DRENTI-50457 format. One line per 2 residues: number of its first residue (from 1); their letters; for each residue x, y, z of N, C-alpha, C. Coordinates in Angstrom, 2 decimals, always signed. Each point is the difference from the previous one (the first is absolute). Example, Ala and Ser with C-alpha at 12.3 -4.5 7.8 and 13.67 -1.06 7.14 Angstrom:
REM residues 2
1	as	+13.19/-5.69/+7.80/-0.89/+1.19/+0.00/+0.90/+1.20/+0.00; -0.35/+1.05/-0.72/+0.82/+1.19/+0.06/-0.77/+1.09/+0.73
//
This chain:
REM residues 194
1	gg	+216.28/+155.47/+116.21/-1.23/+0.37/-0.67/-1.08/+0.38/+0.98; -1.11/+0.48/-0.48/-1.11/+0.39/+0.85/+0.23/+1.33/+0.65
3	dh	-1.04/+0.49/+0.70/+0.20/+1.25/+0.73/+0.43/-0.33/+1.43; +0.24/+1.05/+0.79/+0.62/-0.24/+1.30/-0.91/-0.71/+0.99
5	ti	-1.26/-0.17/-0.36/-0.90/-0.76/+0.86/+0.50/-1.43/+0.22; +0.71/-0.57/-0.97/+0.43/-1.40/+0.11/+0.94/-0.25/+1.17
7	ty	+0.68/+1.04/+0.46/+0.95/-0.18/+1.10/-0.71/-0.35/+1.31; -1.20/+0.48/+0.18/-0.74/-0.21/+1.25/-0.24/-1.49/+0.28
9	pi	-0.60/-0.79/-0.91/-0.18/-1.43/+0.31/+1.32/-0.78/+0.06; +0.99/+0.45/-0.76/+1.31/-0.65/+0.07/+0.56/+0.14/+1.41
11	lq	-0.08/+1.22/+0.54/+0.52/+0.22/+1.36/-0.85/-0.71/+1.05; -1.28/-0.17/-0.24/-0.82/-0.79/+0.92/+0.54/-1.43/+0.07
13	al	+0.29/-0.59/-1.16/+0.51/-1.37/-0.04/+1.38/-0.11/+0.62; +0.89/+0.94/-0.32/+1.36/-0.06/+0.54/+0.01/+0.21/+1.50
15	ta	-0.84/+0.88/+0.50/-0.05/+0.26/+1.43/-0.53/-1.21/+0.76; -0.90/-0.74/-0.62/-0.51/-1.22/+0.64/+1.14/-0.99/+0.25
17	kh	+1.01/+0.04/-0.85/+1.14/-0.91/+0.14/+1.14/+0.61/+0.82; +0.31/+1.29/-0.22/+1.19/+0.61/+0.58/-0.26/+1.01/+1.11
19	gp	-1.25/+0.35/+0.24/-0.29/+1.12/+0.90/+0.18/+1.30/-0.76; -0.20/+1.15/+0.67/+0.12/+1.29/-0.67/+1.37/+0.16/-0.67
21	vg	-0.01/+0.55/-1.20/+1.22/+0.11/-0.79/+0.43/+1.45/-0.15; +1.29/+0.20/-0.24/+0.51/+1.30/-0.39/-0.33/+0.22/-1.46
23	lv	+0.13/+1.23/-0.45/-0.40/+0.34/-1.36/+0.91/+1.06/-0.59; +0.57/-0.29/-1.17/+0.64/+1.03/-0.81/-0.99/+0.28/-1.12
25	hv	-0.57/+1.19/+0.02/-1.09/+0.39/-0.91/+0.48/+1.16/-0.86; +0.15/-0.26/-1.30/+0.41/+1.04/-0.95/-1.24/+0.44/-0.76
27	da	-0.28/+1.30/+0.01/-1.28/+0.46/-0.55/+0.04/+1.52/-0.07; -0.84/+0.58/-0.85/-0.22/+1.44/+0.04/-0.98/+0.35/+1.11
29	ht	-0.80/-0.97/+0.43/-1.08/+0.23/+0.96/+0.14/-0.94/+1.19; -0.46/+0.42/+1.16/+0.11/-0.84/+1.20/-1.00/-1.14/+0.01
31	dt	-1.07/+0.11/-0.77/-1.05/-1.03/-0.06/-0.56/-0.33/+1.38; -0.20/+1.06/+0.78/-0.59/-0.15/+1.33/-1.32/+0.77/+0.10
33	gd	-0.65/+0.21/-1.13/-1.30/+0.66/+0.02/-1.03/-0.87/+0.71; -1.08/+0.61/+0.41/-1.03/-0.76/+0.71/-1.06/-0.54/-0.95
35	ta	-0.67/+0.90/-0.75/-1.04/-0.46/-0.93/+0.08/+0.80/-1.29; -0.55/-0.57/-1.06/-0.17/+0.70/-1.27/-1.34/-0.44/-0.58
37	lg	-0.84/+0.96/-0.32/-1.33/-0.29/-0.53/-0.75/-0.98/+0.90; +0.23/+0.13/+1.31/-0.69/-0.83/+0.97/+0.60/-1.37/+0.22
39	ek	+1.07/-0.32/-0.70/+0.62/-1.33/+0.12/+1.25/+0.07/+0.88; +0.14/-0.97/+0.89/+1.16/-0.03/+0.89/+1.18/-0.76/-0.60
41	iy	-0.25/-0.83/-1.00/+1.09/-0.75/-0.63/+0.14/+0.50/-1.45; +1.11/+0.68/-0.24/+0.33/+0.50/-1.34/+1.51/+0.23/-0.04
43	hg	+0.50/+0.35/-1.16/+1.46/+0.05/-0.17/+0.68/+1.09/+0.82; -0.75/+0.92/+0.58/+0.59/+1.02/+0.85/-0.13/-0.27/+1.49
45	sp	-0.47/-1.20/+0.37/-0.23/-0.30/+1.43/+0.67/-1.24/+0.56; +0.77/-0.78/-0.77/+0.42/-1.30/+0.53/+0.81/+0.07/+1.29
47	fr	+0.82/+1.02/+0.15/+0.86/+0.00/+1.18/-0.73/+0.51/+1.25; -1.08/+0.74/-0.17/-0.84/+0.34/+1.15/-0.73/-1.26/+0.48
49	rc	-0.52/-0.78/-0.96/-0.67/-1.25/+0.38/+0.99/-0.95/+0.68; +1.23/-0.04/-0.49/+1.03/-0.85/+0.61/+0.31/+0.43/+1.43
51	ve	+0.08/+1.31/+0.22/+0.23/+0.50/+1.36/-1.15/-0.42/+0.91; -1.22/+0.19/-0.47/-1.18/-0.31/+0.81/-0.05/-1.47/+0.40
53	eg	+0.52/-0.87/-0.86/-0.01/-1.44/+0.29/+1.27/-0.49/+0.67; +0.94/+0.89/+0.28/+1.23/-0.40/+0.66/+0.93/-0.82/-0.87
55	ll	-0.05/+0.23/-1.31/+0.82/-0.78/-0.93/+1.42/+0.54/-0.11; +0.20/+1.26/+0.37/+1.30/+0.64/-0.15/+0.67/+0.23/+1.35
57	dc	+1.31/-0.20/+0.02/+0.82/+0.40/+1.13/+0.34/+1.47/-0.28; -0.86/+0.89/+0.48/+0.01/+1.40/-0.43/+1.32/+0.73/+0.23
59	gr	+0.77/-0.41/+0.98/+1.30/+0.61/+0.23/+1.03/-0.43/-1.03; -0.39/-0.93/-0.86/+0.89/-0.47/-1.07/-0.65/+0.21/-1.37
61	vv	-0.73/+1.10/-0.15/-0.60/+0.36/-1.29/+0.70/+1.25/-0.51; +0.51/-0.09/-1.23/+0.65/+1.14/-0.66/-0.69/+0.22/-1.34
63	qi	-0.45/+1.23/-0.23/-0.65/+0.36/-1.25/+0.91/+0.98/-0.73; +0.42/-0.36/-1.22/+1.02/+0.76/-0.73/-0.57/+0.54/-1.31
65	gi	+0.27/+1.28/-0.27/-0.39/+0.61/-1.27/-1.34/+0.73/+0.05; -0.52/+0.20/+1.19/-1.34/+0.58/+0.17/-0.01/+1.45/-0.49
67	rg	-1.05/+0.34/-0.75/-0.12/+1.35/-0.55/-1.41/+0.19/-0.55; -0.24/+1.17/-0.54/-1.27/+0.29/-0.67/-0.91/+0.89/+0.83
69	ss	-1.06/+0.45/-0.64/-0.94/+0.89/+0.65/-0.85/-0.78/+1.00; -0.65/+0.76/+0.89/-0.80/-0.63/+1.04/-1.15/+0.92/+0.37
71	yd	-1.05/-0.60/+0.55/-1.12/+0.77/+0.52/+0.26/+0.43/+1.44; +1.07/-0.50/+0.58/+0.27/+0.19/+1.42/+1.25/+0.87/+0.17
73	pd	-0.01/+0.95/+0.92/+1.21/+0.82/+0.20/+1.19/-0.79/+0.54; -0.26/-1.13/+0.65/+1.09/-0.85/+0.49/-0.30/-1.44/-0.44
75	ph	+0.27/-0.30/-1.27/-0.42/-1.29/-0.55/+0.71/-1.23/+0.58; +1.10/+0.21/+0.72/+0.74/-1.14/+0.54/-0.22/-0.19/+1.50
77	qy	-0.91/+0.77/+0.57/-0.23/-0.06/+1.44/-0.42/-1.40/+0.46; -0.93/-0.61/-0.71/-0.46/-1.35/+0.39/+1.18/-0.96/+0.04
79	cr	+0.83/+0.05/-1.03/+1.14/-0.92/-0.09/+0.96/+0.20/+1.17; +0.34/+1.25/+0.27/+0.91/+0.29/+1.11/-0.61/-0.44/+1.33
81	eq	-1.31/+0.20/+0.17/-0.65/-0.42/+1.25/+0.07/-1.51/+0.20; +0.08/-0.75/-1.09/+0.12/-1.46/+0.10/+1.43/-0.44/+0.26
83	gf	+0.95/+0.92/-0.16/+1.41/-0.33/+0.18/+0.73/-0.27/-1.30; -0.65/+0.23/-1.15/+0.64/-0.19/-1.29/+1.09/+1.05/-0.20
85	rv	+1.03/-0.36/-0.73/+0.97/+0.98/-0.49/-0.42/+0.37/-1.42; -0.28/+1.28/-0.23/-0.39/+0.49/-1.32/+1.18/+0.76/-0.59
87	vp	+0.45/-0.44/-1.18/+1.11/+0.64/-0.69/-0.57/+0.66/-1.26; -0.28/+1.31/+0.07/-0.55/+0.69/-1.19/+0.99/-0.05/-1.16
89	ae	-0.55/+0.06/-1.20/+0.84/-0.08/-1.20/+1.08/+1.08/-0.01; -0.34/+1.20/+0.48/+1.00/+1.07/-0.07/+1.23/-0.29/+0.84
91	ec	-0.12/-0.87/+1.00/+1.18/-0.40/+0.77/+0.89/-0.97/-0.79; -0.51/-0.48/-1.12/+0.74/-0.95/-0.83/+0.58/+0.63/-1.26
93	wm	-0.43/+1.19/-0.33/+0.41/+0.61/-1.27/+1.51/+0.12/-0.10; +0.52/-0.43/-1.15/+1.40/+0.22/-0.41/+1.01/-0.57/+0.96
95	ks	-0.32/-1.15/+0.60/+1.00/-0.63/+0.87/-0.20/-1.51/+0.03; +1.05/-0.66/+0.42/-0.04/-1.44/+0.18/-0.87/-0.33/+1.21
97	le	-0.73/-1.10/-0.09/-0.83/-0.44/+1.12/+0.69/-1.10/+0.82; +1.27/-0.28/-0.30/+0.72/-1.01/+0.79/+0.08/+0.38/+1.47
99	pl	+0.29/+1.27/+0.37/+0.01/+0.34/+1.43/-1.37/-0.22/+0.66; -1.07/+0.37/-0.69/-1.35/-0.23/+0.53/-0.22/-1.50/+0.22
101	mr	+0.40/-0.80/-0.95/-0.25/-1.44/+0.11/+0.83/-0.64/+1.11; +1.15/+0.55/+0.33/+0.73/-0.50/+1.16/-0.82/+0.23/+1.27
103	ev	-0.63/+1.16/+0.10/-0.87/+0.29/+1.14/-1.22/-0.93/+0.01; -0.58/-0.21/-1.17/-1.17/-0.88/-0.12/+0.38/-1.42/+0.41
105	ra	+1.14/-0.48/-0.43/+0.45/-1.36/+0.36/+0.11/-0.14/+1.51; +0.56/+1.01/+0.66/+0.11/-0.03/+1.46/-1.38/+0.00/+0.64
107	qm	-0.92/+0.77/-0.56/-1.35/+0.08/+0.54/-0.74/-1.32/-0.17; +0.18/-0.68/-1.11/-0.69/-1.27/-0.25/+0.55/-1.13/+0.85
109	gd	+1.30/+0.03/+0.30/+0.60/-1.07/+0.79/-0.14/-1.34/-0.70; -0.16/-1.06/+0.82/-0.09/-1.34/-0.60/-1.42/-0.55/+0.03
111	kp	-0.96/+0.82/+0.34/-1.40/-0.45/+0.05/-0.62/+0.00/-1.40; -1.10/-0.74/-0.19/-0.63/-0.06/-1.32/-0.43/+1.38/-0.51
113	my	+0.23/+0.21/-1.31/-0.40/+1.27/-0.62/-0.47/-0.25/-1.43; -0.69/+0.96/-0.53/-0.63/-0.09/-1.32/+0.38/+1.24/-0.81
115	is	+0.16/-0.17/-1.31/+0.26/+1.12/-0.91/-1.25/+0.21/-0.86; -0.55/+1.21/+0.03/-1.12/+0.32/-0.87/+0.39/+1.21/-0.84
117	fd	+0.03/-0.18/-1.30/+0.54/+1.01/-0.92/-1.09/+0.42/-0.97; -0.49/+1.22/+0.15/-0.95/+0.58/-0.95/+0.83/+0.68/-1.09
119	id	-0.28/-0.33/-1.25/+0.79/+0.55/-1.10/-0.08/+1.53/-0.05; -1.07/+0.59/+0.59/-0.06/+1.46/-0.01/+0.97/+0.65/+0.99
121	gl	+0.72/-0.81/+0.77/+1.10/+0.54/+0.79/+1.07/+0.59/-0.89; +0.09/-0.53/-1.22/+0.94/+0.53/-0.98/-0.60/+1.20/-0.73
123	dp	+0.84/+0.88/-0.45/-0.47/+1.16/-0.75/-0.68/-0.46/-1.29; -1.09/+0.67/-0.40/-0.68/-0.42/-1.23/+0.84/+0.16/-1.27
125	ay	+1.12/+0.71/+0.07/+0.90/+0.02/-1.15/+0.50/-1.41/-0.30; +0.12/-0.83/+1.04/+0.47/-1.38/-0.15/-1.14/-1.00/-0.03
127	ap	-1.10/+0.31/+0.71/-1.11/-0.95/+0.13/-1.33/+0.73/-0.11; -0.35/+0.41/-1.23/-1.27/+0.71/-0.17/-1.22/-0.92/+0.05
129	gt	+0.20/-1.28/-0.17/-1.11/-0.94/-0.08/-0.54/-0.40/+1.35; -0.64/+0.95/+0.66/-0.61/-0.24/+1.31/-1.20/+0.92/+0.14
131	gt	-0.90/-0.34/+0.89/-1.24/+0.74/+0.13/+0.10/+1.31/+0.74; +1.00/+0.16/+0.86/+0.11/+1.21/+0.82/+1.42/+0.55/-0.02
133	pe	+0.49/+0.43/-1.17/+1.37/+0.50/-0.08/+0.17/+1.30/+0.77; +1.17/+0.18/+0.58/+0.36/+1.22/+0.72/+1.39/+0.41/-0.45
135	ia	+0.18/+1.27/-0.33/+1.32/+0.46/-0.47/+1.03/-0.03/+1.14; +1.26/+0.10/-0.39/+1.12/+0.16/+0.93/+0.23/-1.22/+0.88
137	gl	-0.08/-1.17/-0.63/+0.18/-1.24/+0.75/+1.40/-0.56/-0.07; +0.10/-1.25/+0.41/+1.28/-0.70/+0.04/+0.46/-0.37/-1.40
139	tp	+1.29/-0.32/-0.11/+0.58/-0.44/-1.27/+0.17/-1.53/+0.02; +0.15/-0.63/-1.16/+0.27/-1.44/+0.00/+1.25/-0.40/+0.80
141	pq	+1.12/+0.74/-0.09/+1.13/-0.38/+0.85/-0.33/+0.05/+1.50; -0.80/+0.97/+0.42/-0.41/+0.06/+1.41/-0.88/-1.19/+0.36
143	al	-0.86/-0.40/-0.93/-0.84/-1.18/+0.24/+0.88/-1.23/+0.22; +1.04/-0.13/-0.80/+0.93/-1.13/+0.17/+0.73/+0.09/+1.34
145	ei	+0.38/+1.20/+0.40/+0.67/+0.16/+1.30/-0.92/-0.44/+1.14; -1.28/+0.32/-0.10/-0.94/-0.41/+1.05/-0.12/-1.52/+0.04
147	ir	-0.26/-0.60/-1.15/-0.21/-1.45/-0.04/+1.29/-0.74/+0.39; +1.11/+0.36/-0.62/+1.26/-0.67/+0.33/+0.42/+0.27/+1.43
149	gc	-0.42/+1.12/+0.55/+0.28/+0.31/+1.40/-0.74/-0.89/+0.97; -0.98/-0.75/-0.48/-0.75/-0.95/+0.85/+0.63/-1.39/+0.02
151	kg	+1.03/-0.23/-0.82/+0.65/-1.32/-0.04/+0.53/-0.36/+1.38; -0.27/-1.22/+0.42/+0.44/-0.47/+1.31/-1.04/+0.17/+1.09
153	ln	-1.05/+0.78/-0.28/-1.08/+0.15/+0.98/-0.90/-1.23/-0.06; -0.81/-0.17/+1.03/-0.92/-1.14/+0.09/-1.28/+0.31/-0.78
155	iv	+0.14/+0.01/-1.33/-1.11/+0.35/-0.89/-0.92/-1.21/-0.13; -1.26/+0.17/+0.38/-0.97/-1.10/-0.09/-0.94/+0.15/-1.19
157	gc	+0.13/+1.10/-0.73/-0.83/+0.19/-1.18/+0.23/+1.37/-0.59; -0.50/+0.19/-1.22/+0.14/+1.28/-0.67/-1.03/+0.12/-1.12
159	dl	-0.25/+1.22/-0.40/-0.89/+0.22/-1.13/+0.43/+1.25/-0.76; -0.48/+0.11/-1.24/+0.14/+1.20/-0.80/-1.37/+0.25/-0.61
161	ve	-0.56/+1.17/+0.27/-1.39/+0.25/-0.37/-0.16/+1.28/-0.82; -1.22/+0.16/-0.53/-0.47/+1.21/-0.68/+0.59/+0.23/-1.38
163	va	+0.56/-1.03/-0.63/+0.42/+0.14/-1.40/-1.26/-0.08/-0.86; -0.19/+1.01/-0.84/-1.16/+0.05/-0.91/+0.53/+0.20/-1.42
165	pm	+0.31/-1.11/-0.70/+0.65/+0.10/-1.31/-0.75/+0.85/-1.02; -1.32/+0.08/+0.09/-0.75/+0.77/-0.99/+0.30/+1.50/+0.07
167	yd	+0.62/+0.46/+1.09/+0.37/+1.40/+0.11/+1.42/+0.27/-0.48; +0.67/-1.00/-0.54/+1.38/+0.16/-0.46/+0.23/-0.82/-1.26
169	vs	-0.23/+0.63/-1.15/+0.14/-0.72/-1.26/+1.43/-0.43/-0.28; +0.97/+0.63/+0.68/+1.41/-0.37/-0.22/+0.33/-1.35/+0.62
171	gn	-0.75/-0.41/+1.02/+0.30/-1.24/+0.71/+1.07/+0.16/+1.08; +0.52/+1.21/+0.18/+1.08/+0.20/+0.96/-0.41/-0.27/+1.43
173	ta	-1.24/+0.34/+0.37/-0.45/-0.23/+1.37/-0.01/-1.49/+0.31; -0.54/-0.79/-0.92/-0.04/-1.45/+0.20/+1.41/-0.58/+0.04
175	ll	+0.89/+0.50/-0.85/+1.40/-0.45/+0.01/+0.64/+0.31/+1.34; -0.18/+1.20/+0.50/+0.55/+0.39/+1.28/-0.58/-0.86/+1.11
177	ga	-1.32/-0.19/-0.02/-0.65/-0.83/+1.02/+0.53/-1.42/+0.01; +0.15/-0.59/-1.18/+0.51/-1.37/-0.08/+1.41/-0.09/+0.55
179	nl	+0.84/+0.97/-0.33/+1.37/-0.01/+0.50/+0.05/+0.20/+1.50; -0.86/+0.85/+0.56/-0.02/+0.19/+1.45/-0.47/-1.27/+0.71
181	lf	-0.96/-0.69/-0.60/-0.43/-1.29/+0.58/+1.15/-1.01/-0.02; +0.73/-0.04/-1.11/+1.17/-0.88/-0.07/+0.99/+0.32/+1.11
183	em	+0.25/+1.30/+0.21/+0.92/+0.42/+1.06/-0.52/-0.43/+1.37; -1.31/+0.08/+0.22/-0.57/-0.44/+1.28/+0.20/-1.50/+0.19
185	lc	-0.18/-0.77/-1.05/+0.23/-1.45/+0.10/+1.45/-0.28/+0.37; +0.92/+0.80/-0.51/+1.42/-0.20/+0.26/+0.40/+0.28/+1.44
187	vl	-0.78/+0.81/+0.73/+0.37/+0.32/+1.38/-0.75/-0.86/+1.02; -0.83/-0.92/-0.46/-0.71/-0.88/+0.93/+1.00/-0.89/+0.74
189	pg	-0.28/-0.35/+1.24/+0.92/-0.86/+0.76/+0.27/-1.31/-0.73; +1.26/-0.41/+0.00/+0.37/-1.27/-0.60/+0.30/+0.06/-1.47
191	vk	-0.25/+1.14/-0.65/+0.27/+0.13/-1.44/+1.48/+0.35/-0.16; +0.70/-0.81/-0.78/+1.42/+0.23/-0.22/+0.17/+0.83/-1.27
193	tl	+0.73/+1.11/+0.11/+0.31/+0.84/-1.15/+1.51/+0.19/-0.07; +0.47/+0.38/-1.16/+1.43/+0.23/-0.19/+0.42/+1.33/+0.56
//
């Protein structure tokens, strides 16, 4: 629940215990903006604030499903300069993400990492109940491949954000969000599944 701003204080707390963490970030947007309406803390800036505070192990940050319009001719430049791996949505279209997740697993290694999942990473055909929908996103099976692909990693926390039920009278976005959270709980260290 909540918007993506909630990830920032969570990562502050986790970093105080574990040091800088890796990040698997599923989203339509990189959320590395600097300011909006004069404010430095908003749902489009949490990962820039995290970089500035040294909360992320930037060589172990992967952003998956990124897409949408931008005011900048190179909207991913900041992320690449930090050492993030940016996986645009079009690199995910019509294929399994299991090969990508094998690479991500190798990149994360055995150090602490966090999963942050913005529901708008999924195509609005599946999850219209969000504040900033972008067409041509991920599918629910791909979302499961990403989450299940994190099983066995040193996951120290996770979140699912930006579900706005009032924008989806069908309830499908909330249903999808709840199921993705369940899947995240299932891949936490020490959780036994069949």
